[in-house]
DRENTORKOL-3810 file (N, C-alpha, C; in nm, 4 decimals):
REM DRENTORKOL-3810
@n.u->-9.2009; n.v->0.1582; n.w->-5.6911; ca.u->-9.1202; ca.v->0.1155; ca.w->-5.7768; c.u->-9.1076; c.v->0.0262; c.w->-5.8150
@n.u->-9.1124; n.v->-0.0476; n.w->-6.0275; ca.u->-9.0783; ca.v->-0.1697; ca.w->-6.0229; c.u->-9.0365; c.v->-0.1624; c.w->-6.2129
@n.u->-8.9374; n.v->-0.2591; n.w->-6.1916; ca.u->-8.8657; ca.v->-0.2333; ca.w->-6.3485; c.u->-8.9525; c.v->-0.3347; c.w->-6.4610
@n.u->-9.0487; n.v->-0.4323; n.w->-6.4314; ca.u->-9.1327; ca.v->-0.5294; ca.w->-6.4931; c.u->-9.1660; c.v->-0.4492; c.w->-6.6546
@n.u->-9.2446; n.v->-0.2938; n.w->-6.6546; ca.u->-9.2491; ca.v->-0.2218; ca.w->-6.7452; c.u->-9.1757; c.v->-0.1933; c.w->-6.8711
@n.u->-9.0540; n.v->-0.2014; n.w->-6.8373; ca.u->-8.9748; ca.v->-0.1519; ca.w->-6.8925; c.u->-8.8874; c.v->-0.2472; c.w->-6.9344
@n.u->-8.8707; n.v->-0.3512; n.w->-6.8691; ca.u->-8.8141; ca.v->-0.4637; ca.w->-6.8848; c.u->-8.8799; c.v->-0.5477; c.w->-6.9848
@n.u->-8.9954; n.v->-0.5507; n.w->-7.0018; ca.u->-9.0995; ca.v->-0.5816; ca.w->-7.0812; c.u->-9.1468; c.v->-0.4868; c.w->-7.2016
@n.u->-9.1130; n.v->-0.3673; n.w->-7.1838; ca.u->-9.1860; ca.v->-0.2623; ca.w->-7.3224; c.u->-9.0628; c.v->-0.3194; c.w->-7.4526
@n.u->-9.1736; n.v->-0.3189; n.w->-7.6066; ca.u->-9.0887; ca.v->-0.3486; ca.w->-7.7013; c.u->-8.9244; c.v->-0.2531; c.w->-7.7293
@n.u->-8.8423; n.v->-0.3205; n.w->-7.7825; ca.u->-8.7021; ca.v->-0.2618; ca.w->-7.8123; c.u->-8.7734; c.v->-0.1447; c.w->-7.9239
@n.u->-8.7308; n.v->-0.0515; n.w->-7.9185; ca.u->-8.5798; ca.v->0.0104; ca.w->-7.8337; c.u->-8.5907; c.v->0.0459; c.w->-7.7096
@n.u->-8.7065; n.v->0.0394; n.w->-7.6712; ca.u->-8.7487; ca.v->0.1444; ca.w->-7.5350; c.u->-8.6613; c.v->0.1226; c.w->-7.3893
@n.u->-8.6468; n.v->0.0004; n.w->-7.4052; ca.u->-8.5721; ca.v->0.0031; ca.w->-7.2904; c.u->-8.3732; c.v->0.0603; c.w->-7.2877
@n.u->-8.3786; n.v->0.0396; n.w->-7.4115; ca.u->-8.2736; ca.v->0.0854; ca.w->-7.4786; c.u->-8.2370; c.v->0.2244; c.w->-7.4839
@n.u->-8.3515; n.v->0.2956; n.w->-7.5759; ca.u->-8.3698; ca.v->0.4117; ca.w->-7.4894; c.u->-8.3786; c.v->0.4743; c.w->-7.3632
@n.u->-8.4226; n.v->0.4503; n.w->-7.2390; ca.u->-8.4430; ca.v->0.4637; ca.w->-7.1357; c.u->-8.2934; c.v->0.4779; c.w->-7.0534
@n.u->-8.2463; n.v->0.3395; n.w->-7.0868; ca.u->-8.0991; ca.v->0.3449; ca.w->-6.9832; c.u->-8.0515; c.v->0.4206; c.w->-7.0243
@n.u->-8.0274; n.v->0.5097; n.w->-7.2010; ca.u->-7.9345; ca.v->0.5623; ca.w->-7.2378; c.u->-7.9005; c.v->0.6666; c.w->-7.1987
@n.u->-8.0714; n.v->0.7585; n.w->-7.1705; ca.u->-8.1025; ca.v->0.8605; ca.w->-7.1076; c.u->-8.1246; c.v->0.8503; c.w->-6.9752
@n.u->-8.1245; n.v->0.7314; n.w->-6.9024; ca.u->-8.0961; ca.v->0.8093; ca.w->-6.7456; c.u->-7.9083; c.v->0.7777; c.w->-6.6921
@n.u->-7.8550; n.v->0.7155; n.w->-6.8457; ca.u->-7.7385; ca.v->0.7723; ca.w->-6.8428; c.u->-7.6544; c.v->0.8907; c.w->-6.8455
@n.u->-7.7102; n.v->0.9360; n.w->-6.9415; ca.u->-7.6947; ca.v->1.0561; ca.w->-6.9905; c.u->-7.7294; c.v->1.1831; c.w->-6.9222
@n.u->-7.8689; n.v->1.1563; n.w->-6.8217; ca.u->-7.8917; ca.v->1.2319; ca.w->-6.6911; c.u->-7.8133; c.v->1.2290; c.w->-6.6375
@n.u->-7.7101; n.v->1.1521; n.w->-6.5681; ca.u->-7.6470; ca.v->1.1120; ca.w->-6.4822; c.u->-7.5434; c.v->1.1929; c.w->-6.5067
@n.u->-7.4888; n.v->1.1514; n.w->-6.6084; ca.u->-7.3340; ca.v->1.2224; ca.w->-6.6379; c.u->-7.3711; c.v->1.3749; c.w->-6.7120
@n.u->-7.5056; n.v->1.4028; n.w->-6.7205; ca.u->-7.4773; ca.v->1.5696; ca.w->-6.7658; c.u->-7.5218; c.v->1.6200; c.w->-6.6716
@n.u->-7.5621; n.v->1.5466; n.w->-6.4724; ca.u->-7.5540; ca.v->1.6404; ca.w->-6.3547; c.u->-7.4708; c.v->1.6254; c.w->-6.3741
@n.u->-7.3619; n.v->1.5424; n.w->-6.3519; ca.u->-7.2335; ca.v->1.5610; ca.w->-6.2899; c.u->-7.1409; c.v->1.6580; c.w->-6.3759
@n.u->-7.1442; n.v->1.6754; n.w->-6.5032; ca.u->-7.0818; ca.v->1.7938; ca.w->-6.5565; c.u->-7.1495; c.v->1.8894; c.w->-6.5099
@n.u->-7.2416; n.v->1.9197; n.w->-6.5052; ca.u->-7.2418; ca.v->2.0676; ca.w->-6.4452; c.u->-7.2592; c.v->2.0415; c.w->-6.2886
@n.u->-7.1774; n.v->1.9641; n.w->-6.2183; ca.u->-7.1543; ca.v->1.9804; ca.w->-6.1214; c.u->-7.0204; c.v->1.9949; c.w->-6.0505
@n.u->-6.9456; n.v->1.9170; n.w->-6.1722; ca.u->-6.7511; ca.v->1.8802; ca.w->-6.1675; c.u->-6.7301; c.v->2.0403; c.w->-6.1718
@n.u->-6.5624; n.v->2.0069; n.w->-6.1978; ca.u->-6.4736; ca.v->2.0981; ca.w->-6.1825; c.u->-6.5081; c.v->2.1062; c.w->-6.3502
@n.u->-6.4572; n.v->2.2229; n.w->-6.4203; ca.u->-6.4603; ca.v->2.2074; ca.w->-6.5865; c.u->-6.3266; c.v->2.1858; c.w->-6.6300
@n.u->-6.2939; n.v->2.1646; n.w->-6.7737; ca.u->-6.2101; ca.v->2.1839; ca.w->-6.8028; c.u->-6.0618; c.v->2.0708; c.w->-6.7958
@n.u->-6.1559; n.v->2.0104; n.w->-6.7044; ca.u->-6.0223; ca.v->1.9026; ca.w->-6.7108; c.u->-6.0331; c.v->1.7701; c.w->-6.8223
@n.u->-5.9927; n.v->1.6567; n.w->-6.8248; ca.u->-5.9244; ca.v->1.5413; ca.w->-6.8735; c.u->-6.0958; c.v->1.4990; c.w->-6.8405
@n.u->-6.0582; n.v->1.4536; n.w->-6.7059; ca.u->-6.2135; ca.v->1.3818; ca.w->-6.6731; c.u->-6.3661; c.v->1.4678; c.w->-6.7582
@n.u->-6.3285; n.v->1.5737; n.w->-6.7438; ca.u->-6.4614; ca.v->1.6655; ca.w->-6.7918; c.u->-6.4888; c.v->1.5965; c.w->-6.9652
@n.u->-6.3547; n.v->1.6404; n.w->-7.0086; ca.u->-6.3608; ca.v->1.6004; ca.w->-7.1637; c.u->-6.4541; c.v->1.4722; c.w->-7.1767
@n.u->-6.3726; n.v->1.3848; n.w->-7.1034; ca.u->-6.4036; ca.v->1.2011; ca.w->-7.1053; c.u->-6.5738; c.v->1.1672; c.w->-7.0976
@n.u->-6.5961; n.v->1.2154; n.w->-6.9909; ca.u->-6.7478; ca.v->1.2110; ca.w->-6.9631; c.u->-6.8052; c.v->1.3387; c.w->-7.0746
@n.u->-6.7793; n.v->1.4080; n.w->-7.1055; ca.u->-6.8222; ca.v->1.4847; ca.w->-7.2052; c.u->-6.8717; c.v->1.3799; c.w->-7.3240
@n.u->-6.7693; n.v->1.3693; n.w->-7.3869; ca.u->-6.7758; ca.v->1.2703; ca.w->-7.5092; c.u->-6.8971; c.v->1.1422; c.w->-7.4477
@n.u->-6.8318; n.v->1.0774; n.w->-7.3443; ca.u->-6.9651; ca.v->1.0214; ca.w->-7.3224; c.u->-7.1067; c.v->1.0710; c.w->-7.3027
@n.u->-7.1007; n.v->1.1769; n.w->-7.2489; ca.u->-7.2166; ca.v->1.2477; ca.w->-7.2361; c.u->-7.3215; c.v->1.2547; c.w->-7.3895
@n.u->-7.1996; n.v->1.2994; n.w->-7.4926; ca.u->-7.2801; ca.v->1.3075; ca.w->-7.6195; c.u->-7.3177; c.v->1.2198; c.w->-7.6937
@n.u->-7.2166; n.v->1.0613; n.w->-7.6822; ca.u->-7.2762; ca.v->0.9557; ca.w->-7.7278; c.u->-7.4227; c.v->0.9036; c.w->-7.6859
@n.u->-7.4165; n.v->0.9349; n.w->-7.5151; ca.u->-7.5128; ca.v->0.8525; ca.w->-7.4706; c.u->-7.6653; c.v->0.9381; c.w->-7.5130
@n.u->-7.6502; n.v->1.0729; n.w->-7.5232; ca.u->-7.7532; ca.v->1.1506; ca.w->-7.6001; c.u->-7.7843; c.v->1.1460; c.w->-7.7549
@n.u->-7.6688; n.v->1.1043; n.w->-7.7986; ca.u->-7.7047; ca.v->1.0509; ca.w->-7.9700; c.u->-7.7583; c.v->0.9185; c.w->-7.9153
@n.u->-7.7191; n.v->0.8776; n.w->-7.8791; ca.u->-7.8159; ca.v->0.6941; ca.w->-7.8838; c.u->-7.9453; c.v->0.7536; c.w->-7.8468
@n.u->-8.0088; n.v->0.8217; n.w->-7.7316; ca.u->-8.1156; ca.v->0.8701; ca.w->-7.6979; c.u->-8.2218; c.v->0.8961; c.w->-7.7919
@n.u->-8.1572; n.v->0.9888; n.w->-7.8747; ca.u->-8.2039; ca.v->1.0941; ca.w->-7.9591; c.u->-8.2609; c.v->1.0281; c.w->-8.0656
@n.u->-8.1610; n.v->0.9072; n.w->-8.1374; ca.u->-8.1371; ca.v->0.8089; ca.w->-8.2554; c.u->-8.2784; c.v->0.7170; c.w->-8.2028
@n.u->-8.2182; n.v->0.6186; n.w->-8.0952; ca.u->-8.3249; ca.v->0.4986; ca.w->-8.0611; c.u->-8.5199; c.v->0.5568; c.w->-8.0525
@n.u->-8.4966; n.v->0.6914; n.w->-8.0236; ca.u->-8.5758; ca.v->0.7379; ca.w->-8.0662; c.u->-8.7035; c.v->0.7844; c.w->-8.1327
@n.u->-8.6404; n.v->0.7172; n.w->-8.2777; ca.u->-8.7025; ca.v->0.7582; ca.w->-8.3864; c.u->-8.7980; c.v->0.6344; c.w->-8.4534
@n.u->-8.7580; n.v->0.5252; n.w->-8.3463; ca.u->-8.7989; ca.v->0.3711; ca.w->-8.3793; c.u->-8.8893; c.v->0.3296; c.w->-8.2575
@n.u->-8.9359; n.v->0.4481; n.w->-8.2030; ca.u->-8.9992; ca.v->0.4416; ca.w->-8.0561; c.u->-9.1619; c.v->0.5319; c.w->-8.1491
@n.u->-9.2787; n.v->0.4477; n.w->-8.1565; ca.u->-9.3946; ca.v->0.5080; ca.w->-8.2035; c.u->-9.5167; c.v->0.4507; c.w->-8.1744
@n.u->-9.5324; n.v->0.4864; n.w->-8.0073; ca.u->-9.6159; ca.v->0.4788; ca.w->-7.9482; c.u->-9.7412; c.v->0.5726; c.w->-7.9560
@n.u->-9.7363; n.v->0.6787; n.w->-7.9880; ca.u->-9.7491; ca.v->0.7767; ca.w->-8.0403; c.u->-9.7643; c.v->0.8610; c.w->-8.1966
@n.u->-9.8458; n.v->0.8058; n.w->-8.2389; ca.u->-9.8463; ca.v->0.8232; ca.w->-8.3949; c.u->-9.9338; c.v->0.9633; c.w->-8.4757
@n.u->-9.8997; n.v->1.0292; n.w->-8.5156; ca.u->-9.9571; ca.v->1.1068; ca.w->-8.5333; c.u->-9.9433; c.v->1.1690; c.w->-8.6911
@n.u->-9.7834; n.v->1.1319; n.w->-8.7399; ca.u->-9.7285; ca.v->1.1414; ca.w->-8.8742; c.u->-9.6597; c.v->1.0033; c.w->-8.9527
@n.u->-9.7617; n.v->0.9184; n.w->-8.9828; ca.u->-9.7139; ca.v->0.7923; ca.w->-8.9960; c.u->-9.6205; c.v->0.7268; c.w->-8.8359
@n.u->-9.5476; n.v->0.7236; n.w->-8.8467; ca.u->-9.4873; ca.v->0.6453; ca.w->-8.6989; c.u->-9.4454; c.v->0.7507; c.w->-8.5959
@n.u->-9.4245; n.v->0.9182; n.w->-8.6325; ca.u->-9.3731; ca.v->1.0337; ca.w->-8.5768; c.u->-9.5085; c.v->1.0837; c.w->-8.4957
@n.u->-9.4224; n.v->1.1703; n.w->-8.4312; ca.u->-9.5524; ca.v->1.2421; ca.w->-8.3317; c.u->-9.4332; c.v->1.3650; c.w->-8.2909
@n.u->-9.5109; n.v->1.4423; n.w->-8.2415; ca.u->-9.4785; ca.v->1.5609; ca.w->-8.2209; c.u->-9.2847; c.v->1.5848; c.w->-8.1381
@n.u->-9.3131; n.v->1.5059; n.w->-8.0294; ca.u->-9.1607; ca.v->1.4556; ca.w->-7.9554; c.u->-9.0556; c.v->1.4525; c.w->-8.1006
@n.u->-9.0611; n.v->1.3289; n.w->-8.1614; ca.u->-8.9866; ca.v->1.3438; ca.w->-8.2811; c.u->-8.9054; c.v->1.4676; c.w->-8.3556
@n.u->-8.9830; n.v->1.5864; n.w->-8.3108; ca.u->-8.9174; ca.v->1.7180; ca.w->-8.3647; c.u->-8.7365; c.v->1.7569; c.w->-8.3224
@n.u->-8.8044; n.v->1.6792; n.w->-8.1999; ca.u->-8.6703; ca.v->1.7369; ca.w->-8.1057; c.u->-8.5646; c.v->1.6368; c.w->-8.1282
@n.u->-8.5474; n.v->1.5376; n.w->-8.2292; ca.u->-8.4261; ca.v->1.4693; ca.w->-8.2496; c.u->-8.3655; c.v->1.5442; c.w->-8.3407
@n.u->-8.3820; n.v->1.5941; n.w->-8.4087; ca.u->-8.2809; ca.v->1.6603; ca.w->-8.4765; c.u->-8.2212; c.v->1.8369; c.w->-8.3710
@n.u->-8.2951; n.v->1.8688; n.w->-8.3167; ca.u->-8.2576; ca.v->1.9708; ca.w->-8.2122; c.u->-8.1585; c.v->1.9224; c.w->-8.1340
@n.u->-8.2003; n.v->1.7519; n.w->-8.0920; ca.u->-8.1087; ca.v->1.7381; ca.w->-8.0030; c.u->-7.9577; c.v->1.7110; c.w->-8.0938
@n.u->-7.9595; n.v->1.6259; n.w->-8.1842; ca.u->-7.8327; ca.v->1.6328; ca.w->-8.2457; c.u->-7.8021; c.v->1.7242; c.w->-8.3258
@n.u->-7.8446; n.v->1.8474; n.w->-8.3580; ca.u->-7.7747; ca.v->2.0091; ca.w->-8.4080; c.u->-7.7075; c.v->2.0336; c.w->-8.2970
@n.u->-7.7645; n.v->2.0711; n.w->-8.1321; ca.u->-7.7181; ca.v->2.0833; ca.w->-8.0318; c.u->-7.5848; c.v->2.0128; c.w->-7.9751
@n.u->-7.6109; n.v->1.9181; n.w->-8.0353; ca.u->-7.5113; ca.v->1.7906; ca.w->-7.9479; c.u->-7.3521; c.v->1.8401; c.w->-8.0650
@n.u->-7.3813; n.v->1.8599; n.w->-8.1693; ca.u->-7.2977; ca.v->1.8727; ca.w->-8.2720; c.u->-7.2389; c.v->2.0630; c.w->-8.2070
@n.u->-7.3448; n.v->2.1537; n.w->-8.1728; ca.u->-7.2861; ca.v->2.2390; ca.w->-8.2044; c.u->-7.2087; c.v->2.2894; c.w->-8.0259
@n.u->-7.2694; n.v->2.1969; n.w->-7.9914; ca.u->-7.1525; ca.v->2.2011; ca.w->-7.8182; c.u->-7.0546; c.v->2.1654; c.w->-7.8376
@n.u->-7.0327; n.v->2.0431; n.w->-7.9286; ca.u->-6.9058; ca.v->1.9899; ca.w->-7.8822; c.u->-6.7905; c.v->2.0944; c.w->-8.0129
@n.u->-6.8587; n.v->2.1004; n.w->-8.1365; ca.u->-6.7806; ca.v->2.2286; ca.w->-8.1826; c.u->-6.7266; c.v->2.3677; c.w->-8.1569
@n.u->-6.7891; n.v->2.3861; n.w->-8.0492; ca.u->-6.8019; ca.v->2.4948; ca.w->-7.9821; c.u->-6.6918; c.v->2.4769; c.w->-7.8330
@n.u->-6.6575; n.v->2.3722; n.w->-7.8129; ca.u->-6.6166; ca.v->2.2991; ca.w->-7.7273; c.u->-6.4024; c.v->2.2955; c.w->-7.8039
@n.u->-6.4718; n.v->2.2249; n.w->-7.9271; ca.u->-6.2895; ca.v->2.2633; ca.w->-8.0299; c.u->-6.2831; c.v->2.3641; c.w->-8.0447
@n.u->-6.3482; n.v->2.4646; n.w->-8.0760; ca.u->-6.2965; ca.v->2.5775; ca.w->-8.1492; c.u->-6.2593; c.v->2.6877; c.w->-8.0239
@n.u->-6.2395; n.v->2.6217; n.w->-7.8614; ca.u->-6.2459; ca.v->2.7214; ca.w->-7.7478; c.u->-6.3428; c.v->2.7965; c.w->-7.7337
@n.u->-6.4730; n.v->2.8133; n.w->-7.7759; ca.u->-6.5684; ca.v->2.9163; ca.w->-7.7497; c.u->-6.6505; c.v->2.8738; c.w->-7.6106
@n.u->-6.5842; n.v->2.8723; n.w->-7.4606; ca.u->-6.6609; ca.v->2.7976; ca.w->-7.3689; c.u->-6.7506; c.v->2.8400; c.w->-7.3695
@n.u->-6.8029; n.v->3.0020; n.w->-7.4124; ca.u->-6.9420; ca.v->3.0181; ca.w->-7.3104; c.u->-7.0464; c.v->2.9859; c.w->-7.4171
@n.u->-7.0012; n.v->2.9321; n.w->-7.5120; ca.u->-7.1539; ca.v->2.8985; ca.w->-7.6415; c.u->-7.1323; c.v->2.7748; c.w->-7.5856
@n.u->-6.9973; n.v->2.6672; n.w->-7.5656; ca.u->-7.0683; ca.v->2.5404; ca.w->-7.4993; c.u->-7.1062; c.v->2.5320; c.w->-7.4194
@n.u->-6.9881; n.v->2.5752; n.w->-7.3402; ca.u->-7.2022; ca.v->2.5709; ca.w->-7.1795; c.u->-7.3223; c.v->2.6092; c.w->-7.2125
@n.u->-7.3027; n.v->2.6802; n.w->-7.3456; ca.u->-7.4504; ca.v->2.7542; ca.w->-7.3120; c.u->-7.5511; c.v->2.5984; c.w->-7.3749
@n.u->-7.4919; n.v->2.5887; n.w->-7.5037; ca.u->-7.5621; ca.v->2.4554; ca.w->-7.5929; c.u->-7.5791; c.v->2.3483; c.w->-7.5460
@n.u->-7.4837; n.v->2.2740; n.w->-7.4478; ca.u->-7.4777; ca.v->2.1601; ca.w->-7.3308; c.u->-7.5752; c.v->2.2055; c.w->-7.2512
@n.u->-7.5943; n.v->2.3142; n.w->-7.1693; ca.u->-7.7222; ca.v->2.3552; ca.w->-7.0812; c.u->-7.8514; c.v->2.2999; c.w->-7.1749
@n.u->-7.8492; n.v->2.3963; n.w->-7.2607; ca.u->-7.9953; ca.v->2.3689; ca.w->-7.3396; c.u->-7.9910; c.v->2.2539; c.w->-7.4101
@n.u->-7.9113; n.v->2.1243; n.w->-7.4179; ca.u->-7.9230; ca.v->2.0188; ca.w->-7.4519; c.u->-7.9872; c.v->1.9336; c.w->-7.3581
@n.u->-7.8956; n.v->1.9817; n.w->-7.2479; ca.u->-7.9025; ca.v->1.8807; ca.w->-7.1338; c.u->-8.0947; c.v->1.8844; c.w->-7.0761
@n.u->-8.1724; n.v->2.0437; n.w->-7.0412; ca.u->-8.2704; ca.v->2.1180; ca.w->-7.0120; c.u->-8.3839; c.v->2.0464; c.w->-7.1037
@n.u->-8.3711; n.v->2.0938; n.w->-7.2540; ca.u->-8.4525; ca.v->2.0629; ca.w->-7.3306; c.u->-8.4810; c.v->1.8981; c.w->-7.3534
@n.u->-8.3645; n.v->1.8281; n.w->-7.4035; ca.u->-8.3816; ca.v->1.6887; ca.w->-7.4494; c.u->-8.3939; c.v->1.6046; c.w->-7.2987
@n.u->-8.3011; n.v->1.6423; n.w->-7.1923; ca.u->-8.3471; ca.v->1.5636; ca.w->-7.0785; c.u->-8.4537; c.v->1.5373; c.w->-7.0055
@n.u->-8.4596; n.v->1.6768; n.w->-6.9316; ca.u->-8.5056; ca.v->1.7264; ca.w->-6.8389; c.u->-8.6655; c.v->1.7670; c.w->-6.8584
@n.u->-8.6743; n.v->1.8256; n.w->-6.9289; ca.u->-8.8460; ca.v->1.9025; ca.w->-6.9681; c.u->-8.8699; c.v->1.7656; c.w->-7.1248
@n.u->-8.8006; n.v->1.6841; n.w->-7.1631; ca.u->-8.8788; ca.v->1.5480; ca.w->-7.2878; c.u->-8.8741; c.v->1.4201; c.w->-7.1734
@n.u->-8.8020; n.v->1.4688; n.w->-7.0627; ca.u->-8.8189; ca.v->1.3457; ca.w->-6.9612; c.u->-8.9648; c.v->1.3483; c.w->-6.8345
@n.u->-8.9424; n.v->1.4813; n.w->-6.8781; ca.u->-9.1181; ca.v->1.4874; ca.w->-6.7557; c.u->-9.2203; c.v->1.4399; c.w->-6.8382
@n.u->-9.2148; n.v->1.4706; n.w->-7.0251; ca.u->-9.3856; ca.v->1.3527; ca.w->-7.0492; c.u->-9.3445; c.v->1.2328; c.w->-7.0172
@n.u->-9.2129; n.v->1.1564; n.w->-6.9853; ca.u->-9.1700; ca.v->1.0179; ca.w->-6.9689; c.u->-9.3144; c.v->0.9539; c.w->-6.8634
@n.u->-9.3090; n.v->1.0975; n.w->-6.7255; ca.u->-9.3617; ca.v->1.0694; ca.w->-6.6086; c.u->-9.5155; c.v->1.1092; c.w->-6.6482
@n.u->-9.5829; n.v->1.1525; n.w->-6.7584; ca.u->-9.7467; ca.v->1.1457; ca.w->-6.7622; c.u->-9.7936; c.v->1.0252; c.w->-6.7593
@n.u->-9.8973; n.v->0.9804; n.w->-6.7152; ca.u->-10.0316; ca.v->0.8933; ca.w->-6.6844; c.u->-10.0112; c.v->0.8222; c.w->-6.8145
@n.u->-9.9800; n.v->0.6224; n.w->-6.7936; ca.u->-10.0141; ca.v->0.6131; ca.w->-6.8950; c.u->-9.8204; c.v->0.5810; c.w->-6.9821
@n.u->-9.7676; n.v->0.6502; n.w->-6.9263; ca.u->-9.6208; ca.v->0.5971; ca.w->-7.0020; c.u->-9.5321; c.v->0.4941; c.w->-6.9182
@n.u->-9.4895; n.v->0.4229; n.w->-6.9611; ca.u->-9.4241; ca.v->0.3491; ca.w->-6.8979; c.u->-9.3050; c.v->0.3853; c.w->-6.7849
@n.u->-9.2487; n.v->0.5344; n.w->-6.8110; ca.u->-9.1816; ca.v->0.5596; ca.w->-6.6605; c.u->-9.2726; c.v->0.6258; c.w->-6.5847
@n.u->-9.3853; n.v->0.6327; n.w->-6.5995; ca.u->-9.4786; ca.v->0.6391; ca.w->-6.4900; c.u->-9.5106; c.v->0.5181; c.w->-6.4067
@n.u->-9.5515; n.v->0.4077; n.w->-6.5013; ca.u->-9.5747; ca.v->0.2683; ca.w->-6.4462; c.u->-9.4284; c.v->0.2046; c.w->-6.3521
@n.u->-9.3131; n.v->0.2822; n.w->-6.4436; ca.u->-9.2015; ca.v->0.2351; ca.w->-6.3213; c.u->-9.1694; c.v->0.2723; c.w->-6.1975
@n.u->-9.2109; n.v->0.4128; n.w->-6.1847; ca.u->-9.1609; ca.v->0.5057; ca.w->-6.1108; c.u->-9.2866; c.v->0.5141; c.w->-5.9848
@n.u->-9.4102; n.v->0.5028; n.w->-5.9943; ca.u->-9.4971; ca.v->0.5194; ca.w->-5.9492; c.u->-9.5941; c.v->0.4114; c.w->-5.9332
@n.u->-9.6096; n.v->0.2860; n.w->-6.0090; ca.u->-9.6939; ca.v->0.1897; ca.w->-5.9450; c.u->-9.6133; c.v->0.0486; c.w->-5.8742
@n.u->-9.6817; n.v->-0.0333; n.w->-5.8517; ca.u->-9.6439; ca.v->-0.1199; ca.w->-5.7336; c.u->-9.6384; c.v->-0.1498; c.w->-5.6117
END
Protein backbone atom coordinates (compact mmCIF):
# COMPACT_ATOMS: atom_id res chain seq x y z
CA UNK A 1 0.00 0.00 0.00
CA UNK A 2 1.22 3.46 -0.84
CA UNK A 3 -0.49 6.83 -0.37
CA UNK A 4 1.61 8.75 -2.90
CA UNK A 5 -0.82 8.31 -5.84
CA UNK A 6 -3.66 9.73 -3.75
CA UNK A 7 -1.63 12.50 -2.14
CA UNK A 8 -0.26 13.57 -5.53
CA UNK A 9 -3.65 13.43 -7.28
CA UNK A 10 -5.28 16.58 -8.56
CA UNK A 11 -7.69 18.34 -6.20
CA UNK A 12 -10.46 17.38 -5.27
CA UNK A 13 -9.60 13.69 -5.65
CA UNK A 14 -7.87 13.44 -2.22
CA UNK A 15 -10.78 15.25 -0.55
CA UNK A 16 -13.28 13.02 -2.33
CA UNK A 17 -11.41 9.86 -1.31
CA UNK A 18 -11.06 10.88 2.33
CA UNK A 19 -14.74 11.87 2.57
CA UNK A 20 -15.76 8.54 1.03
CA UNK A 21 -13.49 6.53 3.33
CA UNK A 22 -14.80 8.34 6.42
CA UNK A 23 -18.40 7.86 5.22
CA UNK A 24 -17.70 4.16 4.64
CA UNK A 25 -16.37 3.78 8.19
CA UNK A 26 -19.24 5.76 9.71
CA UNK A 27 -21.81 3.89 7.64
CA UNK A 28 -20.41 0.54 8.69
CA UNK A 29 -20.49 1.62 12.33
CA UNK A 30 -24.07 2.83 11.92
CA UNK A 31 -25.11 -0.56 10.56
CA UNK A 32 -23.42 -2.44 13.41
CA UNK A 33 -24.12 -0.24 16.45
CA UNK A 34 -27.42 0.11 18.34
CA UNK A 35 -30.03 2.30 16.67
CA UNK A 36 -32.05 5.22 17.99
CA UNK A 37 -29.56 6.60 20.47
CA UNK A 38 -28.19 10.13 20.56
CA UNK A 39 -24.86 8.70 19.36
CA UNK A 40 -26.63 7.11 16.37
CA UNK A 41 -28.24 10.42 15.44
CA UNK A 42 -25.00 12.40 15.77
CA UNK A 43 -23.03 9.86 13.76
CA UNK A 44 -25.86 9.81 11.24
CA UNK A 45 -25.56 13.57 10.72
CA UNK A 46 -21.83 13.11 10.22
CA UNK A 47 -22.46 10.28 7.78
CA UNK A 48 -24.81 12.34 5.61
CA UNK A 49 -22.40 15.30 5.66
CA UNK A 50 -19.52 13.11 4.46
CA UNK A 51 -21.78 11.47 1.87
CA UNK A 52 -22.84 14.88 0.56
CA UNK A 53 -19.19 15.99 0.45
CA UNK A 54 -18.30 12.83 -1.45
CA UNK A 55 -21.11 13.32 -3.96
CA UNK A 56 -20.54 17.04 -4.51
CA UNK A 57 -16.76 16.74 -4.79
CA UNK A 58 -17.22 14.07 -7.47
CA UNK A 59 -18.76 16.70 -9.74
CA UNK A 60 -15.32 18.31 -9.99
CA UNK A 61 -13.53 15.08 -10.92
CA UNK A 62 -13.44 14.52 -14.64
CA UNK A 63 -10.83 11.86 -15.34
CA UNK A 64 -13.34 9.97 -17.50
CA UNK A 65 -15.13 12.28 -19.92
CA UNK A 66 -18.12 11.22 -21.98
CA UNK A 67 -20.46 14.23 -21.86
CA UNK A 68 -18.27 17.30 -21.42
CA UNK A 69 -16.58 16.83 -18.05
CA UNK A 70 -19.02 14.11 -16.95
CA UNK A 71 -19.28 10.33 -17.18
CA UNK A 72 -21.95 7.76 -16.24
CA UNK A 73 -20.69 7.66 -12.64
CA UNK A 74 -21.81 11.27 -12.24
CA UNK A 75 -25.41 10.11 -12.67
CA UNK A 76 -25.13 8.76 -9.12
CA UNK A 77 -24.71 12.26 -7.67
CA UNK A 78 -28.39 13.26 -7.83
CA UNK A 79 -29.38 9.75 -6.71
CA UNK A 80 -27.03 10.00 -3.73
CA UNK A 81 -28.26 13.46 -2.72
CA UNK A 82 -31.89 12.32 -3.15
CA UNK A 83 -31.32 9.25 -0.95
CA UNK A 84 -29.64 11.41 1.70
CA UNK A 85 -32.68 13.68 1.75
CA UNK A 86 -35.22 10.84 1.74
CA UNK A 87 -33.43 8.96 4.51
CA UNK A 88 -33.09 12.07 6.66
CA UNK A 89 -36.71 13.07 6.07
CA UNK A 90 -37.98 9.57 6.89
CA UNK A 91 -36.12 9.63 10.21
CA UNK A 92 -37.50 13.10 11.01
CA UNK A 93 -41.03 11.89 10.24
CA UNK A 94 -40.58 8.80 12.42
CA UNK A 95 -40.73 6.35 9.52
CA UNK A 96 -37.81 4.25 10.74
CA UNK A 97 -38.45 1.41 8.28
CA UNK A 98 -38.14 3.77 5.31
CA UNK A 99 -35.15 5.53 6.93
CA UNK A 100 -33.36 2.22 7.33
CA UNK A 101 -34.09 1.20 3.73
CA UNK A 102 -32.92 4.54 2.28
CA UNK A 103 -29.71 4.52 4.31
CA UNK A 104 -28.89 0.94 3.35
CA UNK A 105 -29.51 1.73 -0.33
CA UNK A 106 -27.29 4.82 0.01
CA UNK A 107 -24.52 2.83 1.71
CA UNK A 108 -24.57 -0.04 -0.78
CA UNK A 109 -24.93 1.88 -4.04
CA UNK A 110 -22.98 5.05 -3.28
CA UNK A 111 -20.18 3.51 -1.24
CA UNK A 112 -19.85 -0.22 -1.79
CA UNK A 113 -20.74 -0.54 -5.49
CA UNK A 114 -19.27 2.78 -6.59
CA UNK A 115 -16.27 2.26 -4.35
CA UNK A 116 -15.66 -1.05 -6.05
CA UNK A 117 -15.17 0.77 -9.35
CA UNK A 118 -12.32 2.76 -7.78
CA UNK A 119 -10.41 -0.50 -7.36
CA UNK A 120 -10.28 -1.25 -11.09
CA UNK A 121 -6.84 -1.24 -12.74
CA UNK A 122 -5.72 2.22 -13.77
CA UNK A 123 -7.67 3.98 -10.99
CA UNK A 124 -5.92 5.85 -8.16
CA UNK A 125 -7.31 3.71 -5.33
CA UNK A 126 -6.11 0.60 -7.15
CA UNK A 127 -2.61 2.10 -7.15
CA UNK A 128 -2.92 3.06 -3.47
CA UNK A 129 -4.01 -0.39 -2.31
CA UNK A 130 -2.33 -2.80 -4.71
CA UNK A 131 1.04 -1.32 -5.68
CA UNK A 132 4.21 -0.55 -3.82
